Structure formats: C-alpha cells, structure tokens
VMD Tcl script that draws the C-alpha trace (Angstrom):
set ca {
  {6.51 -17.33 0.56}
  {3.14 -15.81 2.19}
  {1.59 -19.80 1.58}
  {4.32 -20.74 3.68}
  {4.44 -18.34 6.18}
  {0.73 -19.09 7.06}
  {1.12 -22.53 6.76}
  {3.55 -21.97 9.53}
  {0.30 -20.28 11.73}
  {1.79 -16.51 10.95}
  {0.19 -13.25 9.70}
  {1.75 -11.86 6.92}
  {1.76 -8.48 4.96}
  {2.53 -7.39 2.19}
  {3.19 -3.75 1.93}
  {3.58 -2.39 -1.45}
  {1.73 -0.36 -3.37}
  {-0.76 -2.01 -5.88}
  {-2.20 -0.20 -8.60}
  {-3.36 -3.02 -10.14}
  {-5.48 -5.65 -8.52}
  {-4.05 -9.17 -9.61}
  {-1.75 -9.66 -6.80}
  {-4.22 -8.51 -4.37}
  {-6.49 -11.16 -6.47}
  {-3.76 -14.03 -5.25}
  {-3.84 -12.67 -2.11}
  {-7.36 -12.60 -1.08}
  {-7.95 -16.48 -3.19}
  {-4.35 -17.73 -0.82}
  {-6.86 -16.48 2.51}
  {-9.25 -17.80 1.46}
  {-7.82 -21.00 0.67}
  {-5.59 -20.99 4.13}
  {-8.76 -20.31 6.01}
  {-7.67 -17.42 7.65}
  {-8.67 -13.23 6.99}
  {-7.65 -11.26 4.63}
  {-8.09 -7.32 4.92}
  {-7.69 -5.06 2.16}
  {-6.19 -1.95 3.28}
  {-4.59 1.53 1.15}
  {-2.84 4.25 3.30}
  {-2.95 7.20 0.92}
  {-2.01 10.57 2.09}
  {-1.32 14.19 0.05}
  {0.24 14.21 -3.14}
  {2.70 17.25 -2.02}
  {3.68 14.65 0.67}
  {3.98 12.03 -1.67}
  {6.22 14.35 -4.43}
  {8.67 14.76 -0.80}
  {9.03 11.93 0.18}
  {9.64 10.74 -3.16}
  {12.63 13.05 -4.05}
  {14.01 12.89 -0.64}
  {14.55 8.88 -1.53}
  {15.58 9.78 -4.62}
  {18.99 11.63 -3.18}
  {19.40 8.55 -0.45}
  {19.18 6.48 -3.03}
  {21.80 8.51 -5.54}
  {23.89 9.37 -2.94}
  {23.87 5.56 -1.71}
  {24.93 4.99 -5.21}
  {21.54 2.94 -5.46}
  {19.03 3.48 -8.00}
  {16.05 4.80 -7.69}
  {13.32 1.88 -8.82}
  {11.69 5.62 -11.08}
  {15.45 6.82 -11.84}
  {13.71 7.30 -15.49}
  {10.53 9.70 -13.75}
  {12.65 13.59 -14.27}
  {11.45 16.43 -12.14}
  {9.26 18.01 -15.32}
  {7.28 14.64 -15.23}
  {6.84 13.61 -11.65}
  {3.69 15.46 -10.78}
  {2.29 13.94 -14.08}
  {3.12 10.13 -12.22}
  {1.98 10.68 -8.90}
  {-0.98 12.23 -10.18}
  {-1.52 8.82 -12.31}
  {-0.28 6.31 -9.28}
  {-2.68 8.10 -7.56}
  {-5.49 7.95 -10.04}
  {-4.62 3.86 -10.14}
  {-4.71 3.50 -6.33}
  {-8.41 5.15 -6.41}
  {-9.59 2.90 -9.75}
  {-8.79 0.03 -6.97}
  {-10.05 1.66 -4.43}
  {-13.49 2.37 -6.47}
  {-13.55 -1.73 -7.85}
  {-12.73 -3.45 -4.48}
  {-15.73 -3.09 -2.49}
  {-13.70 -4.37 0.83}
  {-11.54 -1.55 0.64}
  {-10.20 0.90 4.57}
  {-8.41 3.50 3.07}
  {-6.83 5.12 5.79}
  {-5.01 8.78 5.14}
  {-2.13 10.02 6.61}
  {-2.06 13.39 6.31}
  {-3.46 13.85 9.66}
  {-0.46 12.69 11.04}
  {1.46 9.20 11.25}
  {-0.55 8.67 15.73}
  {-3.74 8.53 13.90}
  {-2.92 6.66 11.11}
  {-1.54 3.69 13.19}
  {-4.82 4.01 15.63}
  {-7.08 3.99 12.42}
  {-5.01 1.15 10.83}
  {-4.93 -0.71 14.32}
  {-9.20 -0.37 14.47}
  {-9.39 -1.75 10.80}
  {-7.52 -4.81 12.38}
  {-9.20 -5.41 14.60}
  {-12.61 -4.95 12.96}
  {-11.48 -7.68 10.57}
  {-10.69 -9.87 13.88}
  {-13.72 -9.56 14.91}
  {-15.78 -10.92 11.85}
  {-16.44 -7.57 10.02}
}
mol new
graphics top color blue
foreach p $ca { graphics top sphere $p radius 0.5 }
foreach p [lrange $ca 0 end-1] q [lrange $ca 1 end] { graphics top cylinder $p $q radius 0.2 }
display resetview
C-alpha cells in the first residue's frame, strides 16, 4: 500500500510502535527504491503517561465491546510490559543513528513543533 501511495506522488506516514527494525528497514528500502526521503521518528512519553493511556484505552475498548490488543497483559504485569516496550524502543533508537527522538512530556504543542522541525530539516536535505 505504501508503494502505491508513493508511486501516486503522495507522502506516507506509518504511525506504529516498532520495537523491531524489520519493518523500518523495509520502509527505508522502499523509500530508497522510489527515490523519496525517509524520516525516522521515535515519539516518547513518560512511563506513567503511557501506562495511564494504556489503562484508559482498555476501559474504552471494553465499554465498546472490542478487545484490547494486549488483553493478555494484566494489571499486575503492566509495569513490566511497559518497561519491556520502552527497552525495545531504546534499543531501536541506539541501533539506528538516523532516528529522531521527540518527547511529548512537555506537551503536544512542543512535540508538534519538534515534529515539524524534523520533517522540514529532512526536506531541506539534512
């Protein structure tokens, strides 16, 4: 699908938790094949904020009757699961020198400005 969008002259954004690099590598390769820029951005928040959003999403999905994708993670196991997810993201960040890290701990407006700056830098040929 990303290839079709690129061939049609559109940008592609993949908003996804990527704790492993296989998909990132495939997307980077696709961008190279299509001769388009590729910007790799890791958006981070505090563990407590992520935990709270996880809990809120679980309640919202439960209320609507839809299963939570991580329904197997119980409340007692939640801190360890989030720590593990953060560790995987940090290992990806460490392994990939071109990854831009944006934090949302200072608010969404600050993160939005940082995101726009990273994307404009890349368009300028960073």
